[in-house]
LOFINU-132599 format. One record per atom (N, C-alpha, C, CB): x, y, z; residue in one letter. Coordinates in steps of 0.05 Angstrom, whole numbers, padded with zeros to 5 digits, always signed. Last residue first. Glycine has a CB too. Example, Ala and Ser with C-alpha at 12.3 -4.5 7.8 and 13.67 -1.06 7.14 Angstrom:
% residues 2
+00257-00045+00142S
+00273-00021+00143S
+00258+00001+00157S
+00282-00012+00114S
+00264-00114+00156A
+00246-00090+00156A
+00264-00066+00156A
+00226-00089+00181A
//
This chain:
% residues 307
-00395-00294+00518K
-00388-00321+00526K
-00414-00335+00535K
-00368-00320+00549K
-00417-00258+00459S
-00415-00261+00489S
-00408-00290+00495S
-00442-00253+00503S
-00425-00210+00407L
-00415-00235+00417L
-00414-00235+00447L
-00387-00240+00405L
-00468-00184+00359Y
-00458-00181+00386Y
-00450-00209+00395Y
-00480-00169+00405Y
-00468-00154+00296V
-00467-00180+00310V
-00455-00175+00337V
-00451-00201+00294V
-00504-00119+00248T
-00489-00117+00272T
-00491-00143+00288T
-00499-00093+00289T
-00538-00123+00204N
-00510-00118+00199N
-00493-00113+00224N
-00507-00094+00181N
-00590-00135+00220E
-00579-00148+00196E
-00549-00143+00192E
-00594-00139+00172E
-00606-00118+00269N
-00607-00098+00247N
-00593-00108+00222N
-00595-00072+00256N
-00566-00167+00300R
-00585-00145+00303R
-00583-00127+00278R
-00581-00129+00329R
-00551-00230+00322I
-00551-00213+00299I
-00573-00192+00302I
-00554-00229+00272I
-00510-00256+00371T
-00536-00246+00366T
-00534-00226+00343T
-00548-00232+00391T
-00474-00313+00395Y
-00476-00290+00378Y
-00505-00282+00375Y
-00463-00295+00350Y
-00429-00344+00442K
-00455-00339+00432K
-00455-00314+00414K
-00476-00337+00455K
-00377-00390+00444I
-00383-00362+00442I
-00411-00359+00429I
-00362-00346+00426I
-00347-00438+00445Q
-00370-00433+00464Q
-00376-00403+00467Q
-00363-00445+00492Q
-00314-00450+00406L
-00303-00433+00427L
-00324-00427+00448L
-00292-00407+00415L
-00345-00477+00369P
-00323-00492+00383P
-00311-00476+00406P
-00302-00499+00363P
-00380-00433+00353D
-00389-00456+00369D
-00367-00471+00383D
-00405-00475+00352D
-00353-00397+00318L
-00356-00391+00346L
-00365-00414+00364L
-00377-00369+00349L
-00349-00416+00264V
-00326-00405+00278V
-00329-00404+00308V
-00321-00377+00267V
-00400-00436+00253T
-00377-00452+00247T
-00352-00443+00263T
-00370-00452+00217T
-00433-00392+00265K
-00435-00417+00280K
-00410-00434+00277K
-00460-00433+00271K
-00418-00356+00225L
-00414-00350+00253L
-00414-00375+00270L
-00435-00330+00263L
-00434-00384+00179A
-00406-00377+00183A
-00400-00371+00212A
-00399-00353+00165A
-00490-00387+00187T
-00474-00412+00185T
-00444-00406+00190T
-00478-00425+00158T
-00503-00332+00186A
-00508-00348+00210A
-00492-00374+00210A
-00538-00355+00211A
-00487-00318+00132L
-00474-00306+00156L
-00478-00323+00180L
-00485-00278+00161L
-00471-00355+00076D
-00492-00350+00096D
-00479-00341+00122D
-00509-00375+00100D
-00425-00355+00044K
-00452-00356+00031K
-00474-00348+00051K
-00457-00384+00020K
-00372-00360+00056N
-00383-00333+00056N
-00411-00332+00043N
-00364-00314+00042N
-00350-00409+00104Q
-00359-00402+00077Q
-00373-00375+00078Q
-00378-00423+00066Q
-00290-00422+00143F
-00319-00414+00140F
-00324-00407+00111F
-00325-00390+00159F
-00246-00456+00187N
-00254-00449+00161N
-00283-00438+00162N
-00253-00474+00141N
-00190-00451+00235C
-00218-00455+00227C
-00222-00448+00198C
-00237-00439+00244C
-00152-00449+00292S
-00152-00456+00264S
-00180-00463+00256S
-00132-00480+00258S
-00133-00399+00341L
-00150-00421+00331L
-00143-00426+00302L
-00180-00415+00334L
-00121-00363+00400I
-00110-00375+00376I
-00127-00398+00367I
-00081-00384+00381I
-00150-00304+00427T
-00150-00334+00427T
-00139-00344+00400T
-00178-00345+00432T
-00159-00251+00426Q
-00131-00260+00420Q
-00128-00290+00422Q
-00112-00247+00440Q
-00209-00239+00443T
-00205-00240+00414T
-00176-00248+00406T
-00211-00213+00403T
-00246-00262+00491D
-00218-00259+00486D
-00212-00262+00456D
-00201-00280+00503D
-00304-00226+00509V
-00293-00247+00492V
-00263-00242+00487V
-00308-00250+00465V
-00335-00186+00530G
-00325-00206+00548G
-00313-00230+00533G
-00346-00216+00566G
-00363-00177+00469T
-00365-00168+00497T
-00356-00191+00515T
-00395-00159+00503T
-00350-00154+00404P
-00346-00175+00423P
-00347-00164+00452P
-00318-00189+00419P
-00386-00138+00350I
-00379-00126+00376I
-00375-00148+00396I
-00402-00106+00385I
-00378-00130+00281I
-00379-00149+00303I
-00370-00136+00329I
-00362-00174+00296I
-00413-00109+00225R
-00397-00100+00247R
-00401-00120+00270R
-00405-00071+00256R
-00408-00129+00155I
-00421-00127+00181I
-00402-00115+00201I
-00432-00154+00190I
-00396-00153+00104N
-00401-00124+00108N
-00418-00119+00133N
-00415-00112+00083N
-00379-00204+00098F
-00408-00200+00100F
-00416-00171+00104F
-00419-00216+00123F
-00323-00199+00094Q
-00338-00214+00074Q
-00368-00208+00074Q
-00333-00243+00078Q
-00308-00167+00138R
-00300-00159+00111R
-00318-00173+00090R
-00271-00166+00106R
-00325-00195+00182E
-00335-00168+00177E
-00331-00160+00148E
-00322-00148+00196E
-00293-00240+00174L
-00322-00243+00174L
-00335-00215+00168L
-00333-00254+00200L
-00243-00217+00182E
-00250-00228+00156E
-00280-00232+00153E
-00235-00254+00151E
-00247-00204+00236A
-00243-00182+00217A
-00250-00192+00189A
-00214-00172+00217A
-00251-00254+00259L
-00274-00237+00260L
-00272-00214+00240L
-00276-00225+00289L
-00198-00272+00248V
-00221-00286+00236V
-00246-00268+00236V
-00227-00313+00250V
-00169-00237+00280T
-00164-00238+00252T
-00187-00251+00237T
-00138-00254+00246T
-00189-00250+00331Q
-00193-00223+00321Q
-00189-00222+00290Q
-00173-00203+00334Q
-00170-00301+00340L
-00198-00298+00334L
-00204-00270+00323L
-00215-00302+00360L
-00107-00310+00306T
-00123-00300+00328T
-00153-00299+00320T
-00113-00272+00337T
-00084-00374+00279T
-00086-00345+00279T
-00105-00336+00302T
-00095-00334+00252T
-00076-00426+00256K
-00062-00417+00280K
-00061-00386+00280K
-00033-00428+00280K
-00104-00412+00196R
-00087-00431+00209R
-00071-00418+00232R
-00067-00444+00189R
-00163-00409+00159F
-00145-00396+00177F
-00130-00417+00193F
-00161-00377+00196F
-00198-00401+00098R
-00184-00418+00116R
-00164-00403+00133R
-00169-00440+00100R
-00259-00395+00066F
-00237-00379+00079F
-00224-00397+00101F
-00248-00353+00091F
-00289-00405+00006I
-00281-00418+00030I
-00256-00404+00042I
-00274-00448+00025I
-00301-00386-00045G
-00319-00379-00023G
-00313-00393+00004G
-00347-00386-00030G
-00264-00395-00082D
-00287-00413-00083D
-00306-00408-00060D
-00278-00442-00082D
-00228-00358-00064I
-00240-00354-00091I
-00264-00371-00095I
-00219-00359-00113I
-00209-00380-00017W
-00229-00359-00016W
-00242-00352-00043W
-00217-00333-00005W
-00200-00449-00038N
-00194-00426-00021N
-00216-00405-00024N
-00167-00414-00030N
-00188-00520-00038R
-00203-00497-00047R
-00198-00473-00028R
-00234-00503-00047R
-00134-00560-00057Q
-00148-00548-00034Q
-00162-00522-00044Q
-00129-00541-00011Q
-00105-00595-00089N
-00130-00584-00098N
-00147-00571-00076N
-00146-00606-00112N
-00072-00623-00033A
-00076-00623-00062A
-00104-00613-00069A
-00070-00651-00074A
-00060-00578+00021E
-00071-00603+00011E
-00074-00601-00019E
-00097-00611+00024E
+00001-00543+00032L
-00027-00543+00027L
-00035-00571+00016L
-00035-00522+00006L
+00048-00537+00085K
+00041-00547+00058K
+00011-00549+00056K
+00054-00575+00053K
+00080-00482+00119W
+00064-00506+00118W
+00059-00514+00089W
+00037-00502+00133W
+00112-00440+00168E
+00111-00452+00141E
+00094-00477+00142E
+00140-00458+00132E
+00117-00380+00206E
+00105-00406+00202E
+00107-00414+00173E
+00076-00407+00211E
+00147-00335+00210I
+00136-00345+00235I
+00122-00372+00231I
+00116-00324+00246I
+00203-00303+00185I
+00184-00325+00180I
+00174-00334+00207I
+00197-00349+00164I
+00209-00232+00188Q
+00217-00259+00197Q
+00195-00279+00191Q
+00224-00259+00227Q
+00193-00179+00182N
+00216-00189+00166N
+00226-00217+00174N
+00239-00170+00168N
+00146-00176+00212N
+00171-00162+00221N
+00196-00174+00208N
+00173-00163+00252N
+00125-00239+00190S
+00118-00215+00205S
+00144-00202+00215S
+00099-00221+00228S
+00098-00288+00145I
+00120-00272+00156I
+00109-00248+00171I
+00140-00264+00134I
+00083-00353+00125R
+00073-00329+00138R
+00096-00314+00151R
+00051-00336+00160R
+00076-00395+00068V
+00093-00383+00089V
+00078-00359+00100V
+00120-00376+00077V
+00068-00457+00032A
+00058-00432+00041A
+00076-00422+00064A
+00029-00434+00051A
+00067-00501-00026E
+00080-00490-00002E
+00069-00463+00005E
+00110-00489-00006E
+00047-00518-00075G
+00035-00529-00050G
+00047-00519-00025G
+00038-00558-00051G
+00106-00509-00111K
+00078-00517-00112K
+00069-00529-00086K
+00072-00536-00135K
+00153-00470-00072E
+00145-00487-00095E
+00116-00495-00092E
+00163-00511-00098E
+00186-00411-00051L
+00164-00430-00049L
+00159-00445-00075L
+00138-00416-00040L
+00239-00388-00017S
+00231-00394-00044S
+00210-00416-00043S
+00255-00401-00063S
+00246-00337+00033R
+00239-00365+00025R
+00232-00366-00004R
+00217-00376+00042R
+00271-00288+00039L
+00264-00304+00062L
+00259-00333+00055L
+00240-00292+00076L
+00319-00243+00016I
+00301-00265+00008I
+00297-00283+00033I
+00312-00281-00016I
+00319-00175+00034T
+00330-00202+00039T
+00310-00223+00031T
+00338-00205+00069T
+00296-00126+00030G
+00306-00138+00006G
+00318-00166+00009G
+00327-00120-00005G
+00270-00106+00075N
+00298-00097+00070N
+00311-00110+00045N
+00314-00103+00094N
+00222-00134+00075I
+00222-00106+00067I
+00250-00096+00060I
+00210-00088+00089I
+00236-00199+00047A
+00230-00181+00069A
+00231-00152+00058A
+00250-00185+00092A
+00207-00239-00006F
+00228-00221+00005F
+00218-00205+00028F
+00239-00203-00017F
+00197-00300-00037V
+00186-00281-00017V
+00209-00265-00004V
+00169-00296+00004V
+00185-00327-00099A
+00206-00318-00081A
+00194-00296-00063A
+00231-00307-00096A
+00154-00384-00126V
+00150-00357-00115V
+00173-00350-00096V
+00122-00355-00101V
+00140-00426-00182K
+00157-00418-00159K
+00153-00389-00152K
+00187-00424-00165K
+00085-00467-00202G
+00109-00453-00208G
+00126-00448-00183G
+00103-00426-00221G
+00024-00460-00163S
+00039-00472-00185S
+00064-00455-00190S
+00022-00475-00211S
+00010-00438-00114E
-00007-00459-00126E
+00007-00474-00148E
-00033-00448-00136E
+00038-00416-00057C
+00044-00421-00085C
+00027-00444-00095C
+00074-00427-00089C
+00020-00365-00011F
+00021-00393-00018F
+00023-00396-00048F
-00004-00408-00007F
+00035-00320+00040V
+00038-00326+00011V
+00036-00356+00008V
+00065-00315-00001V
+00020-00269+00085E
+00018-00297+00079E
+00019-00301+00048E
-00008-00309+00090E
+00043-00222+00130L
+00042-00229+00102L
+00041-00259+00099L
+00066-00217+00086L
+00021-00173+00176E
+00028-00201+00171E
+00024-00208+00142E
+00012-00220+00190E
+00001-00123+00185K
+00030-00126+00185K
+00039-00155+00184K
+00041-00113+00209K
-00055-00129+00175N
-00045-00124+00202N
-00015-00131+00205N
-00060-00140+00223N
-00047-00169+00118R
-00066-00156+00136R
-00051-00152+00163R
-00092-00173+00140R
-00041-00195+00057E
-00026-00177+00076E
-00046-00162+00092E
-00007-00157+00060E
-00034-00249+00017R
-00052-00237+00036R
-00035-00221+00056R
-00068-00260+00052R
-00031-00278-00046V
-00018-00259-00027V
-00039-00247-00009V
-00002-00237-00043V
-00023-00337-00084N
-00040-00320-00068N
-00024-00303-00049N
-00062-00336-00053N
-00009-00358-00152F
-00003-00355-00123F
-00022-00336-00110F
+00027-00347-00119F
+00018-00386-00209T
-00006-00378-00195T
-00001-00378-00165T
-00030-00397-00203T
+00069-00360-00255T
+00058-00379-00235T
+00031-00370-00226T
+00078-00381-00211T
+00129-00336-00275G
+00103-00344-00286G
+00091-00366-00268G
+00105-00354-00315G
+00164-00309-00240L
+00167-00307-00269L
+00141-00314-00282L
+00190-00326-00279L
+00160-00268-00180V
+00157-00293-00195V
+00163-00288-00224V
+00127-00303-00192V
+00163-00243-00114Q
+00173-00241-00142Q
+00170-00268-00155Q
+00203-00232-00142Q
+00139-00200-00064I
+00138-00226-00076I
+00146-00224-00105I
+00109-00238-00074I
+00157-00167-00003R
+00155-00167-00032R
+00156-00195-00043R
+00178-00150-00045R
+00127-00139+00057G
+00146-00155+00042G
+00140-00154+00012G
+00146-00184+00051G
+00090-00107+00081S
+00104-00126+00098S
+00124-00143+00083S
+00084-00144+00110S
+00065-00075+00044S
+00078-00061+00066S
+00093-00080+00084S
+00058-00045+00083S
+00082-00104-00020T
+00063-00099+00002T
+00079-00084+00024T
+00051-00126+00013T
+00087-00116-00089K
+00097-00102-00066K
+00075-00098-00045K
+00108-00074-00074K
+00102-00164-00134V
+00079-00154-00118V
+00091-00142-00093V
+00059-00177-00111V
+00129-00171-00198I
+00134-00164-00170I
+00108-00154-00158I
+00156-00143-00168I
+00158-00213-00245F
+00133-00201-00237F
+00134-00196-00207F
+00108-00220-00245F
+00209-00216-00294K
+00200-00219-00267K
+00175-00202-00261K
+00222-00211-00247K
+00186-00232-00361E
+00205-00221-00342E
+00193-00222-00314E
+00212-00192-00350E
+00145-00291-00369G
+00159-00268-00380G
+00180-00258-00360G
+00139-00245-00386G
+00080-00321-00366K
+00109-00323-00365K
+00122-00299-00379K
+00119-00348-00379K
+00027-00292-00328T
+00038-00302-00353T
+00068-00302-00352T
+00028-00285-00377T
-00002-00310-00266V
+00018-00293-00280V
+00027-00307-00306V
+00042-00287-00262V
-00053-00301-00228D
-00045-00321-00248D
-00028-00306-00268D
-00071-00334-00262D
-00064-00287-00159F
-00053-00280-00185F
-00048-00304-00202F
-00026-00264-00181F
-00108-00262-00111F
-00097-00286-00123F
-00088-00279-00151F
-00118-00309-00123F
-00101-00218-00054A
-00107-00223-00082A
-00095-00249-00091A
-00096-00200-00100A
-00113-00172-00001E
-00109-00200-00010E
-00117-00202-00039E
-00126-00220+00006E
-00081-00114+00022G
-00102-00134+00027G
-00095-00161+00016G
-00128-00124+00015G
-00053-00078-00026E
-00061-00075+00002E
-00085-00094+00006E
-00069-00045+00009E
+00000-00079-00071L
-00024-00092-00061L
-00028-00085-00032L
-00022-00122-00065L
+00028-00054-00131T
+00027-00052-00102T
+00000-00063-00093T
+00030-00022-00093T
+00069-00083-00183L
+00045-00071-00173L
+00046-00070-00143L
+00020-00087-00182L
+00107-00092-00243S
+00107-00087-00214S
+00080-00074-00206S
+00131-00070-00206S
+00143-00102-00292R
+00118-00115-00284R
+00117-00114-00253R
+00116-00144-00295R
+00171-00057-00329N
+00172-00064-00300N
+00145-00075-00292N
+00179-00038-00283N
+00164-00049-00382Q
+00192-00047-00371Q
+00194-00057-00343Q
+00202-00018-00373Q
+00110-00054-00388D
+00128-00071-00405D
+00156-00071-00394D
+00127-00061-00434D
+00089-00015-00354W
+00086-00043-00347W
+00106-00060-00363W
+00058-00052-00352W
+00086+00039-00357S
+00113+00028-00354S
+00112-00002-00349S
+00127+00042-00331S
+00031+00048-00363N
+00050+00059-00383N
+00078+00048-00381N
+00051+00089-00381N
+00005+00027-00318P
+00004+00012-00344P
+00025+00022-00364P
-00023+00013-00355P
+00023+00020-00255L
+00026+00040-00276L
+00027+00026-00303L
+00052+00057-00272L
-00023-00002-00202F
+00000-00005-00220F
+00000+00017-00241F
+00000-00033-00234F
-00054-00029-00144T
-00046-00005-00159T
-00022-00011-00177T
-00038+00018-00140T
-00108-00053-00106L
-00085-00060-00124L
-00079-00036-00142L
-00092-00085-00141L
-00138-00068-00044K
-00131-00047-00064K
-00106-00056-00080K
-00127-00020-00051K
-00194-00092-00006S
-00167-00094-00017S
-00163-00074-00039S
-00161-00123-00027S
-00245-00110+00012E
-00229-00090+00027E
-00200-00092+00019E
-00233-00093+00057E
-00245-00177-00015A
-00258-00154-00003A
-00239-00136+00012A
-00280-00164+00016A
-00194-00193-00066N
-00213-00199-00044N
-00225-00173-00033N
-00199-00215-00022N
-00186-00199-00134L
-00181-00182-00111L
-00203-00187-00090L
-00181-00152-00120L
-00152-00238-00179V
-00178-00236-00165V
-00172-00221-00139V
-00192-00265-00160V
-00119-00228-00241F
-00120-00228-00212F
-00149-00228-00203F
-00105-00204-00201F
-00075-00246-00297T
-00101-00240-00285T
-00099-00240-00254T
-00122-00259-00294T
-00035-00225-00352S
-00037-00237-00325S
-00064-00228-00313S
-00013-00228-00307S
-00031-00193-00396G
-00049-00216-00397G
-00052-00231-00371G
-00041-00235-00419G
-00002-00148-00389D
+00011-00171-00402D
-00006-00196-00404D
+00037-00178-00387D
-00036-00112-00361P
-00029-00107-00389P
-00016-00130-00403P
-00011-00084-00390P
-00084-00153-00323L
-00061-00135-00325L
-00052-00132-00354L
-00038-00145-00307L
-00152-00158-00306Q
-00130-00167-00323Q
-00109-00146-00325Q
-00140-00175-00351Q
-00194-00179-00251G
-00183-00160-00269G
-00160-00172-00285G
-00173-00135-00255G
-00250-00184-00207E
-00230-00196-00223E
-00219-00175-00242E
-00241-00221-00239E
-00271-00174-00138T
-00270-00166-00166T
-00247-00181-00181T
-00267-00136-00169T
-00318-00174-00085Q
-00294-00184-00097Q
-00294-00175-00126Q
-00292-00215-00094Q
-00349-00150-00023E
-00346-00151-00052E
-00320-00165-00060E
-00348-00123-00064E
-00351-00139+00031G
-00372-00154+00019G
-00371-00158-00011G
-00398-00142+00026G
-00319-00075+00027K
-00328-00098+00043K
-00351-00112+00029K
-00336-00090+00072K
-00293-00057-00038A
-00304-00051-00012A
-00311-00077+00003A
-00330-00035-00015A
-00233-00052-00075V
-00257-00067-00069V
-00267-00061-00041V
-00252-00098-00073V
-00200-00021-00128E
-00205-00020-00099E
-00232-00033-00094E
-00205+00009-00089E
-00149-00012-00173Y
-00172-00029-00168Y
-00176-00029-00137Y
-00169-00058-00179Y
-00121+00037-00212V
-00126+00029-00185V
-00151+00012-00185V
-00129+00053-00166V
-00070+00060-00253T
-00094+00044-00252T
-00097+00034-00223T
-00093+00021-00272T
-00046+00123-00274Q
-00044+00102-00255Q
-00071+00087-00254Q
-00036+00112-00227Q
-00047+00168-00305G
-00052+00143-00318G
-00050+00119-00300G
-00033+00139-00341G
+00002+00199-00267I
-00018+00203-00288I
-00022+00177-00303I
-00010+00226-00307I
+00042+00193-00231N
+00019+00176-00226N
-00003+00182-00247N
+00008+00180-00199N
+00081+00229-00244Q
+00089+00201-00244Q
+00064+00183-00242Q
+00108+00195-00221Q
+00060+00278-00234G
+00058+00268-00261G
+00065+00239-00263G
+00076+00284-00279G
+00073+00290-00182F
+00046+00282-00187F
+00043+00270-00215F
+00027+00305-00184F
+00129+00300-00186F
+00118+00284-00165F
+00091+00272-00173F
+00114+00300-00139F
+00132+00334-00230F
+00147+00309-00230F
+00135+00290-00210F
+00177+00313-00224F
+00101+00377-00215W
+00093+00361-00238W
+00106+00334-00238W
+00099+00376-00264W
+00135+00394-00173V
+00108+00385-00167V
+00097+00368-00190V
+00089+00409-00162V
+00180+00409-00203A
+00182+00387-00183A
+00155+00376-00176A
+00195+00398-00157A
+00159+00450-00233V
+00169+00427-00247V
+00171+00403-00227V
+00197+00432-00259V
+00148+00485-00191L
+00126+00475-00207L
+00134+00450-00222L
+00116+00496-00227L
+00200+00496-00174L
+00181+00483-00156L
+00158+00471-00171L
+00171+00503-00135L
+00220+00522-00218I
+00232+00497-00210I
+00213+00481-00192I
+00259+00501-00197I
+00187+00568-00215S
+00186+00550-00238S
+00197+00523-00232S
+00202+00563-00261S
+00203+00591-00167A
+00176+00581-00169A
+00173+00562-00193A
+00156+00604-00173A
+00256+00604-00180A
+00251+00585-00158A
+00223+00573-00161A
+00254+00599-00131A
+00245+00642-00220I
+00260+00617-00226I
+00255+00596-00205I
+00290+00623-00229I
+00219+00680-00188G
+00205+00667-00210G
+00219+00641-00219G
+00203+00686-00234G
+00260+00696-00155Y
+00237+00683-00144Y
+00221+00668-00165Y
+00220+00702-00129Y
+00292+00721-00193R
+00302+00698-00179R
+00280+00682-00166R
+00323+00706-00158R
+00258+00762-00208V
+00265+00742-00228V
+00276+00717-00215V
+00286+00753-00247V
+00256+00791-00161W
+00232+00776-00169W
+00238+00756-00191W
+00211+00795-00178W
+00309+00812-00160T
+00299+00795-00138T
+00275+00778-00147T
+00292+00812-00114T
+00311+00841-00207S
+00329+00819-00203S
+00319+00799-00182S
+00357+00829-00196S
+00272+00879-00196L
+00268+00861-00218L
+00286+00836-00215L
+00274+00875-00245L
+00296+00907-00154F
+00272+00892-00149F
+00267+00871-00171F
+00247+00911-00147F
+00339+00929-00182V
+00344+00911-00159V
+00320+00894-00154V
+00352+00928-00135V
+00313+00960-00219R
+00329+00938-00229R
+00335+00918-00207R
+00355+00948-00242R
+00291+00997-00185R
+00273+00979-00199R
+00288+00955-00210R
+00258+00994-00221R
+00338+01023-00169D
+00323+01008-00150D
+00304+00988-00163D
+00307+01026-00131D
+00350+01049-00217Q
+00368+01029-00207Q
+00354+01011-00187Q
+00393+01042-00194Q
+00307+01084-00220K
+00310+01063-00241K
+00329+01041-00231K
+00322+01075-00267K
+00319+01115-00176K
+00294+01099-00176K
+00296+01077-00197K
+00270+01117-00182K
+00366+01140-00193S
+00367+01121-00170S
+00343+01104-00170S
+00370+01137-00144S
+00346+01172-00233H
+00365+01151-00240H
+00367+01131-00218H
+00393+01163-00245H
+00316+01208-00204T
+00302+01189-00222T
+00321+01166-00230T
+00293+01204-00247T
+00347+01209-00137T
+00339+01220-00164T
+00325+01199-00180T
+00364+01231-00179T
+00320+01193-00071N
+00341+01194-00092N
+00329+01206-00118N
+00351+01166-00098N
+00279+01188-00037K
+00297+01211-00033K
+00316+01214-00056K
+00313+01207-00008K
+00250+01143-00047K
+00235+01167-00045K
+00253+01192-00044K
+00218+01166-00019K
+00289+01102-00045A
+00277+01109-00071A
+00262+01136-00070A
+00259+01087-00081A
+00298+01094+00008A
+00318+01108-00007A
+00307+01118-00034A
+00343+01091-00012A
+00253+01063+00021L
+00257+01090+00033L
+00276+01106+00017L
+00266+01087+00062L
+00265+01017-00009V
+00240+01032-00014V
+00243+01060-00003V
+00217+01018-00001V
+00313+01000+00013L
+00312+01007-00015L
+00288+01024-00021L
+00313+00982-00032L
+00296+00987+00065Q
+00316+01009+00061Q
+00315+01018+00032Q
+00344+00999+00069Q
+00263+00944+00054L
+00251+00968+00066L
+00270+00992+00062L
+00246+00964+00096L
+00300+00906+00035V
+00279+00916+00017V
+00268+00942+00027V
+00257+00895+00013V
+00329+00898+00082K
+00342+00909+00059K
+00322+00921+00039K
+00359+00888+00045K
+00290+00875+00115E
+00302+00901+00123E
+00315+00914+00099E
+00323+00896+00145E
+00278+00826+00088I
+00257+00847+00091I
+00270+00874+00097I
+00238+00839+00113I
+00307+00787+00045D
+00316+00804+00067D
+00296+00828+00069D
+00345+00814+00063D
+00301+00725+00026F
+00285+00750+00023F
+00290+00767+00048F
+00255+00743+00020F
+00345+00682-00010D
+00336+00694+00015D
+00321+00720+00010D
+00361+00699+00034D
+00324+00636-00061P
+00338+00660-00052P
+00327+00671-00026P
+00337+00681-00074P
+00323+00565-00047A
+00309+00589-00056A
+00324+00613-00046A
+00280+00589-00047A
+00370+00517-00067Q
+00360+00534-00045Q
+00346+00558-00058Q
+00382+00542-00026Q
+00391+00452-00083F
+00377+00476-00091F
+00366+00491-00067F
+00353+00468-00109F
+00414+00404-00070N
+00430+00428-00065N
+00416+00454-00073N
+00456+00426-00080N
+00376+00366-00084A
+00384+00368-00056A
+00399+00394-00050A
+00401+00345-00049A
+00357+00353-00133T
+00350+00380-00123T
+00359+00384-00095T
+00320+00384-00125T
+00373+00301-00142Q
+00380+00321-00161Q
+00376+00349-00151Q
+00365+00317-00187Q
+00350+00274-00099Q
+00379+00275-00101Q
+00388+00298-00120Q
+00391+00248-00110Q
+00296+00279-00112Y
+00305+00291-00087Y
+00336+00294-00088Y
+00297+00273-00063Y
+00293+00250-00159L
+00288+00278-00160L
+00299+00292-00135L
+00258+00283-00162L
+00304+00198-00140R
+00322+00211-00159R
+00318+00241-00160R
+00318+00199-00188R
+00260+00191-00106T
+00287+00191-00095T
+00307+00204-00113T
+00297+00163-00089T
+00218+00190-00142L
+00219+00211-00122L
+00248+00214-00110L
+00199+00206-00099L
+00230+00144-00170A
+00230+00169-00184A
+00232+00192-00164A
+00205+00172-00202A
+00223+00105-00129D
+00249+00108-00142D
+00252+00135-00156D
+00254+00086-00162D
+00167+00112-00116Y
+00188+00118-00097Y
+00216+00122-00110Y
+00191+00095-00077Y
+00122+00102-00145E
+00138+00125-00153E
+00161+00131-00135E
+00120+00150-00155E
+00096+00059-00119P
+00108+00056-00146P
+00126+00078-00154P
+00085+00053-00166P
+00113+00049-00050R
+00098+00064-00070R
+00112+00062-00098R
+00097+00094-00062R
+00145+00026-00013Q
+00129+00008-00029Q
+00114+00022-00051Q
+00109-00008-00013Q
+00167+00065+00018K
+00184+00053-00002K
+00168+00034-00021K
+00206+00038+00011K
+00126+00075+00055F
+00130+00095+00034F
+00147+00083+00011F
+00144+00120+00045F
+00134+00032+00090V
+00109+00034+00075V
+00113+00052+00051V
+00086+00044+00093V
+00184+00047+00110E
+00181+00022+00096E
+00155+00021+00079E
+00181-00002+00116E
+00170+00095+00135L
+00189+00095+00113L
+00187+00070+00097L
+00218+00098+00123L
+00137+00079+00177E
+00126+00095+00155E
+00144+00095+00131E
+00121+00124+00165E
+00176+00052+00208E
+00153+00037+00197E
+00141+00053+00173E
+00132+00032+00218E
+00212+00094+00222P
+00221+00071+00206P
+00198+00056+00194P
+00236+00052+00224P
+00179+00158+00209N
+00191+00139+00227N
+00197+00114+00211N
+00172+00132+00251N
+00194+00217+00172L
+00182+00191+00172L
+00196+00174+00194L
+00184+00177+00145L
+00216+00268+00164N
+00202+00263+00190N
+00189+00235+00191N
+00181+00284+00194N
+00239+00295+00121G
+00255+00276+00136G
+00243+00269+00163G
+00282+00288+00141G
+00208+00324+00086N
+00219+00338+00110N
+00236+00320+00128N
+00197+00350+00125N
+00193+00285+00050V
+00208+00308+00040V
+00222+00322+00063V
+00189+00327+00025V
+00163+00252+00085W
+00187+00242+00073W
+00205+00265+00063W
+00181+00223+00050W
+00119+00284+00098K
+00137+00276+00119K
+00164+00266+00108K
+00124+00255+00137K
+00096+00287+00047H
+00105+00311+00060H
+00125+00305+00082H
+00081+00327+00072H
+00084+00232+00039L
+00101+00247+00020L
+00113+00272+00034L
+00086+00255-00005L
+00047+00222+00079L
+00073+00208+00080L
+00093+00223+00062L
+00070+00179+00071L
+00006+00253+00061E
+00018+00260+00087E
+00045+00247+00089E
+00000+00251+00110E
-00011+00228+00014D
+00004+00253+00012D
+00018+00261+00038D
-00014+00276+00003D
-00030+00175-00001N
-00015+00180+00023N
+00002+00206+00021N
+00003+00157+00028N
-00029+00177-00073I
-00038+00166-00047I
-00019+00174-00025I
-00042+00136-00049I
-00049+00223-00122M
-00027+00209-00109M
-00036+00201-00081M
-00002+00227-00108M
//
């Protein structure tokens, strides 16, 4: 089960608002909520140390009959503890059993992968991304959780849901791209229709073919239209629109599995740019030359930037 620390904090009511929204995206959240409600009034029996000590001392002084009675008292106490332990074990099984058979696709830096979902829908997962779903319940609930970026080609059928920590996307049958990085969510619709929801469940926008949207903190911060037949990261071309240099550098690190160290460079500079992931030097030149930023590649996987 992922994010056990969040689970423990949720059980104890210690999640902050941001952590709670992330926790709600977990596939097992609804089941956990039901279990919590069902066991809310359960309390383990109190263990009175003083009372037990008195019973032990009394047992040494009393008759054989009294000792038998004391043993019955102890038996009753431990039976109650046994029941409590049994319920706890059932709860643990319920928590962790929900994820038995869970399918996880996880991609490292510098890699991409393709996959197929149980209904025949397909996806392409970008570098440093993670996709999780429960195949056993897929027929009843076409729902998955995404961390990072993926392109989906969804077969027609019941609603198809992509959950991220920044929002939720719902479709019936379409092709679309989802990118969620640093608490910003970008969605573009290649075909069909896509509904984009905020974390609180409010629908923010319904996208049609060629439309894209970027949201942050449950609000739309930009909308635009894509050019016809515009190529994207699946074809090795990464496009950025009015975003920070830091975001672009992070994608360069992700695609080429490198480390970039900016020295004296304003990484919050806003820019629009494209780069290809075929050659590192060419990609760096494409992004950095217009900003008059120099780069030096050392040890093949470390890039130093300077003005």
